[in-house]
N, C-alpha and C positions, 0 to 999 in steps of 0.2 A: 605580383598580381594586385590590382586595385580592387579590393573586396567590395567597396562601395558601388562600383560600376556593375556588379553582378546581382543587383537586387531587383531587377525588373520582374514584373508579374507575368510577362509573356513567356510561355514555355519556349517558343521559338527563339526569342531574344536571349533568354537565359542560356540556351545551348550555344547560340552564336557567339555570345561574349565569352563563354567558357572555352570554346574552340579557339577564339582569337588569342585568349590569354595563354593557352597551352600550345599555340602554334600548330593547330590541327586543321586538316582540310575536312570540313564537315558539310553535310547537306543542310537544307533549310527547314526540315521537319523534325519535330521532337514530339514524342508521345507521352513521356513521363516528366513530371515536374522535378526540378532539382532544388532542394531546400536551400535557403540562404546561408545557413551555417556551413553546409557542405560545399556550396559554391565558393564561399570565402576562403576555405582552406584547401580546396582541391589543387593538386599539383601532380608531379611525377611520382612522389612518394605515396605509398598506400595510406589512406585515411579510413578509420573505422566508420563504416557506413551502414545504413539501414535501408533495405529494399522493401518497399511497401506495395502490396498488391491491392487491386481495386476493391475486392469484396471484403468489407469489414463488418458486415452485419451478421447477427446470430443466425445460423441456419434455421429454417422453418421447423418448428416442433409443435406438438400438440399444445393447446392452451394450458397455462399453468393453473391448476386447480388446488383448492385447499387440501383435498384428500389425495393429491398426486403422490406417487411413489418417487420420493426424492432421488434415491439412488438410481432407479431406472431412468429417470429423466437426465440426471447428470451423465450417466454412462452413454445415453443416446447422444447427448450434446458433444461429449468428447469424441465419440466415433464420427459424428458429422463434421466436426472441426478438423480432425485428422485427415479424413477423406478429402475435404475441400482443399487443404494445403497440399496434399499429394498431387491432386489434379491440377491446381492452378500454379503451383510452383515448379512443376516438372521441367518446363522449358528453361527457366532461369537456372535451376540447379544443374542442368546439363551444360549450359553455357559456362557456368562457374567451374565445373569440373574439367571441361575442355581447356580452360585457361589456367588451370592449376591453382585456383583460388580457394583457400579453405573458407568454409562458411558454417554458420549455425542456423538451421531452419526452425521456425516456430509455427505451431498451428493455432495457438490460442488467439493470436492477433494476425496471423497470415502474413508474416514478415520473415526476411532473411537478413542476418547480420554478416557482413563480410568486409575485409579490408580492400578498398578499391583505389586505384590511381585515377587521375583526372581523365585520361583517355578511356579507361574502363567505365567511368561514370557516364561519359558522353555516349559510349557505345550502348550501354544499358538504357539510357534515356530515349533511345530510338525505338525501343520495344513497346508494342501496344499492350502487352500483358502486365505492365508495371504502371502503377499510379504515380509514384514519386520515389525519389531517393533523398534520404535525410542523413544528417550527421549522427554519429553515435559516440560522442566525445565525453570522456570522463570529466566531471566537474565536481569538486568538493562542495558539499552542501553546507549551509549555515546551521550546523548542528548546535544544540544548546550547550552553553558553558556552565560549569558548576557554580552554584551560588554559595553554598557552604559545604564543608566536608565533614562527614561523620563516619569515619571508617570503623569497621568492626572492632569492638573492644569489649571490655567488661561491662559496658553499658549498652544494652540492646536498644535498637531504635523503636521497638514496640510497634504499635499501630500508628502509621503516619496520619497527620491531620486531615488529609484529603479523604481517607476512608471513613473517618468519623463524620466529616462534613456531608458525605453522600449517604450516610447511615448504612454502611456495609455491615458493621457488627450487628445491627438490629436484624438485618436479613439473615445473617448467619444463625442468629438465635432461633430462627424458624426451621433450622436444619438444612438451609440452602447454602452450599459452599462451592457450587460449580461442578459437582460430581456428575460424571457421565458426559461431559462436554469437552471437546478438543479445541483449544485456542492455538493460533499460529501468529508468528510475526515475520515480517520481511524488513530486514534492517541491517545494521553493521555486523551482525552475528550474535552469538550467545555463548557465555560460559555455561555449558550444559550441566557441569557438576558443581556449580555454585551451591552452597548449602541451602539457599532459599529456593533453588530451582530443580535440583537433582531428582528429588522424589516425584516431582510432577512431570518430568520428561517422559514422553511416551516411549522413547527408546531405552528406558531403564526399567528392568523388571525386579530390581531389588538386589541383584547380584552381578549381572553383566549388562553391558550396553550394546544395543544393536541400532546403528544409525540409519540403516536402510529404511526408506519410506518415512523417516522422521527428521531428516536433515538433508539439505541440499546447498551446495556452494555454487552460486552463479558467477563467481569471480575466477576467471581462467588465466589471469596473469599475476605476477608478483607485485610487490609494492607495499606490503604491510607485513606485520608479524604473523598473520595467518597464512601467508603464501597464496598459492593458487590451488583451487580444487581441494580444499581441506576436507579430509575424510570424516572428521568429527567436528561438531559445532565449535566455532571459535569466534571471538569478538575482538576486533582490532581497534575499537573506538569507544568502548564503555556504553554507548548509546543503546544498543540492542538489549544488552543484559539488564539495563535500567528499565526499559519499557516492559520487558517480560516480567520483571519483578513486580511491577505495578499491576500487571494482569493477574498473577497468581502466586507471587512469592511468599514463602513461609518456611523458615528453617526449623520450626518446632522448638526454638530456644529463645523466643522473645523478639525475633526479627520477623515481622509479619507485614510486609509492604503490599501484599497482593489482595485484590478484590475478590478473586475466586480461587482460594487456595486448594480446593479439592479437584480442580480441573486438570487436564493434561495439556501438554504443549508440544508443538513441532516448530521448526524454523528454517528460514532460508536467508543466506547472506546476499544482499543485492547491492552493497556498496563496498568499495575497497578503500579502507581508511577514510570513510565518509564520502567517497566519490562514486556516483552512480552514472548509469547510462540507460537509455530506453531499452536496449537489449537485455541488460541485467535485470531491470524491473520486470520485463515481459517474461524472462526465463523463470523467475521466482513465481510469478502468477500462474504460469503454465504448470509448474511443479505442484503448486497448491491445489489446482483443480484435479490433478491426477498424480499424486506422489509416485516416485520411481525408486528402484533399488539403487544400490551404491554405484552401479555402473551407468545410471541414468536410463535404464531400460525397464520394460514391463510396468507401464503406468497403471495405477489402481485408483479409479475414482472413488471407490468405497473407503479409501483412507484419507480423503480430503478432510480438512478441518471444518468445523462449524462456523468459525469466526476468524477473520484475518485483520490484524491491527497494523496500520501503516503510518509511521511517524517520519515521513520524508516527502519530498516534492521533486518532480522532474521539471527542470528549468529550461529556458530557451537555449542556454549555453550548452546543455547536454544534447540538444536536438529536439526537445519538445517545443517546437516553435508555435504550432497551431493548437496544441493540446490533443491532437488526434493520434499521435504516435503510439500511445499505450491505452487509449480509450477502449478499443475492442477487447483487450485483455481483461480490463476491469469489468466491462459489461458482461463478458462471457463467464467470468468467475462468479459474478452475482447471479447470472442466469442459471448457473449450476447450483444455486441454493446457498451460497456462502455469504454471510453478513460481512460487508467490507467497510471498515472504519478508517477514516483518513484525517490527519491533522490539517487544520485550516492553514497553518504556517505562521511564521514569526516575521516581524518586520515593521510593526507600527500600527497605529489606530486609525489610519485613513480609510475612508470608504473605498469600495472596489479593490481592496487589497488582496483578496483571495484570487490568485491568478495562475497558480501552478497546478498541474496534474499531480495526483488524482483528485484533489479537493474540488476541482471545477466540474466534476462529472455528476450527473443526476443520480447515477447508481451508487455513488459513494455516500456514506453517512459521515458528515463533516463536523469536526469538534474544535471549538475555541477554548480559551483558558481563562480561569478566574483565580483570584487569590483567596486567602483564608477569610477575608471579610466579604466575600461574594461580589467583589468588583471585577469586571472584565479587565484583564491585564493590559498594560500599555503596549505589549509586544504582540498580542493576539490579533491576527489579521481579521478585518471586518469584510462583510459583503457589501452589496450583492455581487454575485458572480455574473459577469457580462454574458447575456444570453441565457441565464439560468431561469428555471421555472418556479423556484421556491426560495424563500429567504435563506441565507447562509450566514454563519454556520447553522447546522441543525440544532445544536445546543452547546453549552459550555460545561466544563468540568475542571476540577482542581489542577492547576498547572504551574503554580508559583512555589518554588522551594519544596519540591516533592522528593522525599527520601525513598530510595530504592536500591536494589543490588547493582554492583559493578564488579568487573574483574579486578583483582583476584580475591574472591571470598570477602568482599568489602561492601560498604554502603556509602551513598553519597546523595546530597540534595541537588537537584537540577531544576531548571525552569524552562518552560516552552510549551507550545501546543503539543509537542511530542510527548510530554508528560501527562497532559490531559486525556489524550486519545486512548491510552491503555486502560484508563478508568472505565471508559464506556465499553470497551471490549470485555472487561471483566464483568460488568453488570449484565451485559448481554448473555454471558455464560451463566450467571445466576438465574436469569429468566428462563433459559433453555433447560436448566437443571430442574426447575420447578414445573416447567411445561415443555416436555420433550417434543410436543407437536410443533413447537416453534422452529425446530431445526429444519433448515432447508427453506425457510420462509423469511428472507431478510426484510421484505417490505413490512410485514407484520411486526417484526422486532422493532423496526424503526418507528412505527406508529405508536407502540407502547412507550418507548423511550421519550418521544416528543410529548405524549399525552400526560406523562407523569413528572415532567421536569418542573422544578421549583421556579416560580416567578417572583414571589414576594421577596423584597430585599436585594434583588439582583440589580446592580447599578453599573454605569459606564461613565466614570469621571473624565474620560479622555475624548469623548465624541458625543455630540448631541443627537445624532441620528444619521442614518444612511439609507439611500434609495427611497426616500419619502416616508420612512418609518423611524420612529423613535423608541425609546425604552418603555414608552406607554403603550406601544403596539406589540401584540404577541401573535405569531412569532415576528422577530425583527432581524435585521442584518448585523446586529452586534452580539447578541446572546442567543439568537435562534429562538427556540421554544422555552428556554430557561436553563437552569443548572441541574445537572444530573442528580437523580434521587434513586438510589439502589433499592431501598425498602419499598417505595411506592411502585416501582417497576415490577419488583418480584410479586408484590401483593396483587397487582392487576393481572400479571401473567398467570398467577395461580387461580385467581377468580375465574378467568376465562376458561382455564383447564377444568376446574371443578364444576363449572356450569355445563360442561359437555360440549363446548365449542373448541374445535381444534385451533382456530385462529380468530383474532378479532375482525 
């Protein structure tokens, strides 16, 4: 098949060309768009596909108020999303069942993942209840590589430079260490019993582990040391364990890489040895909004985390062609009151570099990277985001040579915006710890973080300016509102709370 010939924007032409390539007798009308990545690989062999339904908006709910009951609103949202999916997906689910096609249906983004052949893609494209069909192809991400190695030994890593740079120890001195807050990660998995993470894992009560509602594996096929559907947290790429360590790691013996060491954590694996797909990302986000038991049943919105940290990006090769494939899932998670932090991405200092989901979404809080001298790093992607409504990234945080935990019971320094992002998630936990009223109000958390970011001394030696803004303009598209400051953010959050205001 000549994939280049299947790139027409016309739905009718898309389907005609696909029919010709597959030697099918097809009519002239098509209702659903067929994504270019799926058209290029469609054939007689089943291809992992994503069936996207038209309704991608958040169901109508009462206006979000500062004094709203967060759990009641989240529960109402989950109920509305589940009912919508049951109603709008019914016909396609029946068709898939009649054709013996195994599928996974999701309500947070109103999509279905299924392996489809070319003829099946063409048949589904004729349905008026489907918006489009896209690829759901695993692509290994450009995950950070280690810069220096410092494995666990007689010399503890202590408190890494990044925590001192953002003044986390000064925030701890106020008695604020993340207590009462639940952090979560969606990543390559986690070594849950790492000495720096075990005591903070929500599934550990001090004597036994219970992974129900605390861990989910969205990888349903083999291909890594974790296998498929791991019943306990497992990390097949180091990356996830490293990011979680920066959020809250502390082994009590001199290794303290975590910003919020008294917080608890839960996790979901959305990459298989570093390879993600839209369906895997969506499945983890759905689980975060309403964690389930070990069998994937009985969802509980009351056990959702307060903050989710995301050090990954969904690329066009995976099926995120227009950025819409996972947007509804991110938007709905934030609508449910979860603060959603996302890495800007790595790849250079050019303007308009931030281009992968979820960093391109307005609902995400996007983080770039700095080094120990407060320079924006050469790899941290700059904005602006095409079509965006605010400068990106939102701010920057330490991301060069960051030491943290890795399997097995070890420590390592890595570089990337992946390393900067968990610093922000940890500071958000400190803020919620001192001001519990911030839980469920991600916009207010974002406002405080931007308002308290450090601007003096932040430089970008690799780029003079982006999107009509330079480093003399704040916010800008290189460092956002500035570099993360834990102490200033905690003090402002506490001041707001002490003055009797629930939110800024």
